[in-house]
KOLROMI-40705 format. One record per residue: residue number from 1; residue in one letter; x, y, z of N, C-alpha, C, O in turn. Coordinates in Angstrom, 2 decimals, decimal comma. Example, Ala and Ser with C-alpha at 12.3 -4.5 7.8 and 13.67 -1.06 7.14 Angstrom:
<atoms>
   pos   code       n_x       n_y       n_z      ca_x      ca_y      ca_z       c_x       c_y       c_z       o_x       o_y       o_z
     1      A     13,19     -5,69      7,80     12,30     -4,50      7,80     13,20     -3,30      7,80     14,24     -3,32      8,46
     2      S     12,85     -2,25      7,08     13,67     -1,06      7,14     12,90      0,03      7,87     13,41      1,14      8,04
</atoms>
This chain:
<atoms>
   pos   code       n_x       n_y       n_z      ca_x      ca_y      ca_z       c_x       c_y       c_z       o_x       o_y       o_z
     1      X      6,85     -2,59    -10,17      5,73     -2,54     -9,26      5,82     -3,74     -8,33      6,03     -4,87     -8,75
     2      X      5,64     -3,44     -7,07      5,73     -4,47     -6,07      4,73     -4,16     -4,97      4,47     -2,99     -4,68
     3      X      4,18     -5,17     -4,37      3,36     -4,97     -3,18      4,26     -5,30     -1,99      4,50     -6,47     -1,68
     4      X      4,73     -4,27     -1,35      5,67     -4,45     -0,25      4,95     -4,67      1,07      3,75     -4,43      1,19
     5      X      5,72     -5,12      2,04      5,19     -5,26      3,40      4,71     -3,91      3,91      3,73     -3,84      4,66
     6      X      5,39     -2,85      3,53      4,99     -1,53      3,98      3,58     -1,17      3,48      2,82     -0,53      4,19
     7      X      3,26     -1,60      2,27      1,93     -1,34      1,73      0,86     -2,09      2,52     -0,13     -1,51      2,95
     8      X      1,08     -3,38      2,70      0,07     -4,15      3,42     -0,03     -3,70      4,87     -1,11     -3,71      5,46
     9      X      1,10     -3,30      5,45      1,08     -2,80      6,82      0,29     -1,49      6,91     -0,48     -1,30      7,85
    10      X      0,47     -0,61      5,94     -0,28      0,66      5,93     -1,79      0,38      5,85     -2,58      1,04      6,53
    11      X     -2,18     -0,59      5,04     -3,59     -0,96      4,95     -4,08     -1,51      6,29     -5,17     -1,17      6,75
    12      X     -3,26     -2,36      6,91     -3,64     -2,93      8,21     -3,78     -1,84      9,27     -4,72     -1,87     10,06
    13      X     -2,87     -0,88      9,28     -2,93      0,20     10,27     -4,22      0,98     10,13     -4,88      1,28     11,13
    14      X     -4,59      1,31      8,91     -5,82      2,07      8,69     -7,05      1,25      9,14     -7,97      1,79      9,75
    15      X     -7,06     -0,03      8,83     -8,17     -0,88      9,26     -8,21     -0,99     10,78     -9,28     -0,93     11,38
    16      X     -7,06     -1,16     11,40     -7,00     -1,26     12,85     -7,50      0,03     13,49     -8,26     -0,02     14,46
    17      X     -7,08      1,17     12,96     -7,53      2,45     13,52     -9,06      2,59     13,42     -9,68      3,21     14,29
    18      X     -9,64      2,03     12,40    -11,10      2,08     12,25    -11,78      1,06     13,15    -12,71      1,40     13,88
    19      X    -11,33     -0,17     13,10    -12,02     -1,26     13,80    -11,76     -1,28     15,31    -12,57     -1,81     16,07
    20      X    -10,66     -0,71     15,74    -10,33     -0,65     17,16    -10,37      0,79     17,67     -9,63      1,15     18,58
    21      X    -11,22      1,61     17,08    -11,28      3,03     17,42    -11,57      3,30     18,89    -11,23      4,36     19,41
    22      X    -12,19      2,35     19,57    -12,53      2,54     20,98    -11,37      2,16     21,92    -11,52      2,21     23,14
    23      X    -10,23      1,77     21,35     -9,08      1,39     22,16     -7,91      2,33     21,90     -7,88      3,04     20,89
    24      X     -6,94      2,34     22,81     -5,74      3,14     22,62     -4,83      2,41     21,64     -4,34      1,31     21,92
    25      X     -4,61      3,02     20,49     -3,83      2,39     19,43     -2,42      2,98     19,44     -2,23      4,17     19,22
    26      X     -1,46      2,13     19,70     -0,05      2,50     19,70      0,69      1,57     18,74      0,12      0,61     18,23
    27      X      1,96      1,87     18,49      2,74      0,97     17,62      2,85     -0,42     18,24      2,86     -1,41     17,52
    28      X      2,92     -0,50     19,56      2,96     -1,82     20,21      1,64     -2,56     20,03      1,63     -3,77     19,81
    29      X      0,53     -1,84     20,13     -0,79     -2,43     19,91     -0,87     -2,99     18,49     -1,33     -4,11     18,29
    30      X     -0,43     -2,19     17,52     -0,46     -2,62     16,12      0,47     -3,81     15,92      0,14     -4,73     15,17
    31      X      1,62     -3,81     16,58      2,55     -4,93     16,48      1,90     -6,22     16,97      2,10     -7,28     16,39
    32      X      1,13     -6,12     18,05      0,44     -7,30     18,57     -0,59     -7,82     17,57     -0,82     -9,03     17,50
    33      X     -1,20     -6,94     16,81     -2,25     -7,33     15,87     -1,70     -7,80     14,52     -2,34     -8,59     13,83
    34      X     -0,50     -7,32     14,15      0,03     -7,60     12,81      1,26     -8,50     12,80      1,55     -9,15     11,80
    35      X      1,98     -8,54     13,91      3,24     -9,28     13,95      4,40     -8,50     13,37      5,51     -9,02     13,29
    36      X      4,16     -7,26     12,95      5,22     -6,43     12,37      6,10     -5,84     13,46      5,69     -5,70     14,61
    37      X      7,30     -5,49     13,08      8,24     -4,85     13,99      7,77     -3,43     14,31      7,30     -2,72     13,42
    38      X      7,89     -3,03     15,56      7,41     -1,72     16,00      8,07     -0,57     15,24      7,43      0,45     14,97
    39      X      9,35     -0,72     14,90     10,03      0,36     14,17      9,46      0,50     12,75      9,30      1,62     12,26
    40      X      9,16     -0,61     12,09      8,53     -0,55     10,76      7,14      0,07     10,86      6,72      0,82      9,99
    41      X      6,44     -0,25     11,92      5,11      0,32     12,14      5,22      1,84     12,30      4,47      2,58     11,67
    42      X      6,14      2,30     13,13      6,30      3,75     13,34      6,68      4,45     12,05      6,18      5,54     11,75
    43      X      7,56      3,84     11,27      7,99      4,41      9,99      6,80      4,52      9,02      6,63      5,53      8,35
    44      X      5,99      3,48      8,97      4,81      3,48      8,11      3,78      4,49      8,60      3,14      5,17      7,80
    45      X      3,63      4,59      9,92      2,70      5,57     10,50      3,12      6,99     10,15      2,26      7,85      9,96
    46      X      4,42      7,26     10,06      4,88      8,59      9,66      4,38      8,94      8,26      3,94     10,06      8,01
    47      X      4,45      7,97      7,34      3,93      8,20      5,98      2,43      8,50      6,02      1,96      9,40      5,33
    48      X      1,70      7,73      6,82      0,25      7,95      6,92     -0,06      9,30      7,56     -1,05      9,94      7,20
    49      X      0,77      9,74      8,49      0,58     11,06      9,11      0,85     12,17      8,11      0,12     13,16      8,08
    50      X      1,89     12,02      7,30      2,23     13,04      6,29      1,05     13,30      5,35      0,85     14,42      4,89
    51      X      0,30     12,27      5,08     -0,86     12,37      4,18     -2,13     12,74      4,95     -3,20     12,86      4,36
    52      X     -1,99     12,92      6,26     -3,11     13,25      7,15     -4,19     12,18      7,18     -5,38     12,48      7,35
    53      X     -3,79     10,93      7,02     -4,73      9,83      7,15     -4,93      9,46      8,62     -6,00      9,02      9,03
    54      X     -3,86      9,65      9,42     -3,94      9,37     10,85     -3,29     10,51     11,62     -2,54     11,31     11,06
    55      X     -3,61     10,58     12,89     -2,92     11,51     13,78     -2,65     10,75     15,07     -3,36      9,81     15,41
    56      X     -1,63     11,18     15,77     -1,32     10,53     17,04     -0,84     11,56     18,04     -0,23     12,57     17,71
    57      X     -1,15     11,25     19,27     -0,73     12,10     20,38      0,06     11,23     21,34     -0,36     10,13     21,68
    58      X      1,22     11,74     21,78      2,01     10,95     22,72      1,28     10,78     24,05      0,34     11,51     24,37
    59      X      1,74      9,81     24,80      1,14      9,58     26,11     -0,19      8,87     25,98     -0,31      7,88     25,27
    60      X     -1,20      9,39     26,67     -2,48      8,69     26,71     -3,31      8,83     25,43     -4,37      8,22     25,30
    61      X     -2,83      9,63     24,48     -3,63      9,92     23,29     -3,81      8,77     22,33     -4,95      8,45     21,98
    62      X     -2,73      8,14     21,90     -2,82      7,07     20,91     -3,02      7,59     19,50     -2,89      8,79     19,25
    63      X     -3,32      6,70     18,59     -3,46      7,02     17,17     -4,92      6,91     16,76     -5,64      5,99     17,16
    64      X     -5,36      7,89     15,96     -6,73      7,89     15,45     -6,72      8,24     13,96     -5,75      8,77     13,44
    65      X     -7,82      7,93     13,30     -7,98      8,32     11,90     -8,23      9,82     11,81     -8,95     10,39     12,62
    66      X     -7,62     10,45     10,82     -7,85     11,87     10,56     -8,69     12,08      9,31     -9,21     13,17      9,07
    67      X     -8,81     11,04      8,52     -9,52     11,10      7,24    -10,60     10,03      7,23    -10,43      8,96      7,81
    68      X    -11,69     10,32      6,59    -12,78      9,37      6,41    -12,27      8,24      5,52    -11,87      8,48      4,38
    69      X    -12,29      7,00      6,03    -11,73      5,89      5,25    -12,55      5,54      4,01    -12,11      4,75      3,18
    70      X    -13,72      6,11      3,90    -14,49      5,89      2,66    -13,93      6,76      1,53    -14,34      6,63      0,38
    71      X    -13,00      7,64      1,86    -12,37      8,51      0,86    -10,94      8,09      0,53    -10,32      8,66     -0,36
    72      X    -10,41      7,10      1,24     -9,05      6,63      1,02     -9,11      5,34      0,21     -9,69      4,35      0,67
    73      X     -8,53      5,35     -0,98     -8,55      4,16     -1,82     -7,29      3,32     -1,62     -6,29      3,78     -1,08
    74      X     -7,37      2,09     -2,08     -6,19      1,22     -2,04     -5,07      1,82     -2,87     -3,89      1,68     -2,52
    75      X     -5,42      2,49     -3,95     -4,39      3,13     -4,78     -3,76      4,31     -4,05     -2,55      4,51     -4,15
    76      X     -4,55      5,09     -3,31     -4,00      6,20     -2,54     -2,89      5,72     -1,61     -1,82      6,33     -1,52
    77      X     -3,15      4,63     -0,93     -2,17      4,08      0,02     -0,98      3,50     -0,74      0,16      3,67     -0,32
    78      X     -1,24      2,83     -1,84     -0,15      2,28     -2,66      0,77      3,39     -3,12      1,99      3,28     -3,03
    79      X      0,18      4,45     -3,63      0,94      5,58     -4,13      1,77      6,25     -3,03      2,84      6,79     -3,28
    80      X      1,26      6,19     -1,80      1,95      6,78     -0,67      3,24      6,04     -0,33      4,24      6,66      0,01
    81      X      3,22      4,72     -0,42      4,37      3,94      0,03      5,17      3,29     -1,10      6,22      2,69     -0,86
    82      X      4,69      3,39     -2,35      5,35      2,74     -3,49      5,36      3,68     -4,68      4,74      4,74     -4,65
    83      X      6,06      3,29     -5,71      6,11      4,07     -6,94      5,27      3,37     -8,01      5,66      2,32     -8,51
    84      X      4,11      3,96     -8,36      3,24      3,33     -9,37      3,90      3,19    -10,74      3,41      2,43    -11,58
    85      X      5,00      3,91    -10,98      5,67      3,83    -12,27      6,63      2,65    -12,38      7,14      2,37    -13,46
    86      X      6,87      1,96    -11,25      7,73      0,78    -11,30      7,12     -0,28    -12,20      5,90     -0,42    -12,29
    87      X      7,98     -1,00    -12,87      7,53     -2,07    -13,76      7,17     -3,32    -12,96      7,75     -3,59    -11,91
    88      X      6,22     -4,06    -13,48      5,85     -5,33    -12,86      6,94     -6,37    -13,12      7,24     -7,20    -12,26
    89      X      7,53     -6,31    -14,30      8,46     -7,34    -14,74      9,90     -6,86    -14,72     10,19     -5,67    -14,89
    90      X     10,79     -7,79    -14,52     12,22     -7,51    -14,64     12,78     -8,54    -15,61     12,73     -9,74    -15,36
    91      X     13,33     -8,04    -16,70     13,91     -8,91    -17,72     15,42     -9,02    -17,52     16,05     -8,12    -16,96
    92      X     15,97    -10,13    -17,99     17,42    -10,21    -18,10     17,86     -9,22    -19,16     17,11     -8,94    -20,10
    93      X     19,05     -8,70    -19,01     19,57     -7,79    -20,03     19,82     -8,59    -21,30     20,47     -9,64    -21,27
    94      X     19,29     -8,09    -22,42     19,48     -8,79    -23,69     20,95     -8,72    -24,10     21,62     -7,72    -23,86
    95      X     21,43     -9,78    -24,73     22,83     -9,78    -25,18     22,99     -8,86    -26,39     22,02     -8,53    -27,06
    96      X     24,21     -8,45    -26,65     24,45     -7,58    -27,82     23,98     -8,20    -29,13     23,69     -7,48    -30,09
    97      X     23,90     -9,52    -29,18     23,48    -10,19    -30,41     21,96    -10,25    -30,58     21,47    -10,83    -31,54
    98      X     21,21     -9,64    -29,64     19,74     -9,70    -29,71     19,24     -9,04    -30,99     19,72     -7,98    -31,40
    99      X     18,29     -9,69    -31,60     17,71     -9,17    -32,84     16,51     -8,28    -32,51     16,08     -8,19    -31,36
   100      X     15,98     -7,63    -33,53     14,79     -6,80    -33,32     13,61     -7,68    -32,90     12,72     -7,21    -32,18
   101      X     13,59     -8,93    -33,33     12,54     -9,86    -32,90     12,66    -10,15    -31,40     11,65    -10,19    -30,70
   102      X     13,88    -10,34    -30,90     14,11    -10,59    -29,48     13,66     -9,39    -28,65     13,03     -9,54    -27,61
   103      X     13,99     -8,21    -29,13     13,59     -6,97    -28,44     12,07     -6,85    -28,48     11,45     -6,45    -27,50
   104      X     11,47     -7,19    -29,63     10,02     -7,12    -29,78      9,29     -8,05    -28,82      8,23     -7,71    -28,31
   105      X      9,86     -9,23    -28,57      9,25    -10,17    -27,61      9,16     -9,50    -26,25      8,10     -9,49    -25,63
   106      X     10,27     -8,95    -25,77     10,28     -8,30    -24,46      9,31     -7,12    -24,41      8,59     -6,95    -23,42
   107      X      9,30     -6,32    -25,45      8,41     -5,16    -25,48      6,95     -5,57    -25,46      6,12     -4,94    -24,80
   108      X      6,63     -6,63    -26,19      5,24     -7,12    -26,24      4,80     -7,65    -24,87      3,69     -7,38    -24,42
   109      X      5,67     -8,40    -24,24      5,36     -8,92    -22,90      5,18     -7,76    -21,94      4,22     -7,73    -21,16
   110      X      6,09     -6,80    -21,99      6,02     -5,63    -21,10      4,72     -4,86    -21,30      4,09     -4,45    -20,33
   111      X      4,31     -4,66    -22,55      3,09     -3,93    -22,83      1,86     -4,66    -22,27      0,97     -4,04    -21,69
   112      X      1,83     -5,97    -22,44      0,71     -6,76    -21,92      0,59     -6,59    -20,41     -0,51     -6,39    -19,89
   113      X      1,72     -6,69    -19,72      1,68     -6,56    -18,27      1,42     -5,13    -17,82      0,84     -4,92    -16,75
   114      X      1,83     -4,16    -18,60      1,52     -2,76    -18,27      0,02     -2,53    -18,37     -0,55     -1,82    -17,54
   115      X     -0,63     -3,13    -19,36     -2,09     -3,02    -19,49     -2,77     -3,66    -18,28     -3,73     -3,10    -17,74
   116      X     -2,28     -4,82    -17,86     -2,84     -5,50    -16,68     -2,66     -4,63    -15,44     -3,57     -4,51    -14,62
   117      X     -1,49     -4,03    -15,30     -1,22     -3,15    -14,15     -2,20     -1,98    -14,13     -2,72     -1,63    -13,08
   118      X     -2,46     -1,39    -15,28     -3,38     -0,25    -15,34     -4,81     -0,68    -14,98     -5,54      0,08    -14,34
   119      X     -5,20     -1,87    -15,38     -6,53     -2,39    -14,99     -6,59     -2,60    -13,48     -7,60     -2,28    -12,85
   120      X     -5,52     -3,12    -12,92     -5,46     -3,33    -11,47     -5,52     -1,99    -10,74     -6,24     -1,85     -9,75
   121      X     -4,77     -1,01    -11,22     -4,80      0,32    -10,60     -6,21      0,92    -10,66     -6,65      1,55     -9,71
   122      X     -6,90      0,72    -11,77     -8,26      1,24    -11,90     -9,16      0,62    -10,83     -9,97      1,32    -10,22
   123      X     -9,02     -0,67    -10,59     -9,81     -1,35     -9,55     -9,39     -0,85     -8,16    -10,25     -0,66     -7,29
   124      X     -8,11     -0,65     -7,95     -7,63     -0,14     -6,66     -8,17      1,26     -6,38     -8,42      1,61     -5,22
   125      X     -8,35      2,04     -7,42     -8,87      3,41     -7,26    -10,36      3,40     -6,92    -10,89      4,41     -6,44
   126      X    -11,03      2,29     -7,17    -12,46      2,18     -6,86    -12,71      1,54     -5,50    -13,84      1,58     -5,00
   127      X    -11,70      0,94     -4,91    -11,85      0,21     -3,65    -11,29      1,04     -2,50    -10,14      1,47     -2,55
   128      X    -12,11      1,25     -1,48    -11,68      2,08     -0,35    -11,30      1,20      0,85    -11,57      0,00      0,89
   129      X    -10,68      1,85      1,81    -10,35      1,17      3,07    -11,66      0,73      3,74    -11,71     -0,34      4,34
   130      X    -12,69      1,54      3,65    -13,98      1,16      4,23    -14,51     -0,12      3,59    -15,06     -0,97      4,29
   131      X    -14,35     -0,26      2,28    -14,76     -1,50      1,59    -14,05     -2,71      2,20    -14,66     -3,75      2,41
   132      X    -12,77     -2,56      2,47    -12,00     -3,64      3,09    -12,54     -3,95      4,47    -12,75     -5,11      4,82
   133      X    -12,77     -2,91      5,26    -13,27     -3,10      6,62    -14,65     -3,73      6,64    -14,96     -4,52      7,54
   134      X    -15,48     -3,40      5,67    -16,81     -4,01      5,60    -16,72     -5,51      5,35    -17,56     -6,27      5,83
   135      X    -15,72     -5,93      4,61    -15,53     -7,35      4,35    -15,20     -8,12      5,63    -15,48     -9,31      5,73
   136      X    -14,61     -7,44      6,59    -14,21     -8,08      7,85    -15,44     -8,36      8,69    -15,55     -9,42      9,31
   137      X    -16,38     -7,42      8,71    -17,59     -7,57      9,52    -18,52     -8,46      8,77    -19,62     -8,74      9,24
</atoms>
């Protein structure tokens, strides 16, 4: 499990589409607001379009929200751009001489962090993009 730039960018795009709804939102506009590369923005916007969170029209149209942001959770966006099944931790490969105790240490650590990940996901499922935007105002 990782929080990638693509995830944070997707969150930023949704917030920008909400908070700047009265302006023409393009990948260049988003680049000015986020500092992200326009090609990464367009790639991320494609994912958001596939999920029908945003829509865009070429030319004078720009990008707008297609979904009510009070219905889009942080987990929804995470799941869109990342794999929730990825592990939080990466261990070194145990040597052939590893004992069952050595294996048990790794398994115990992994289980603890998996529990933490599930708690975090539960909180992400309760927090919407609108909640984030309200914090800005």
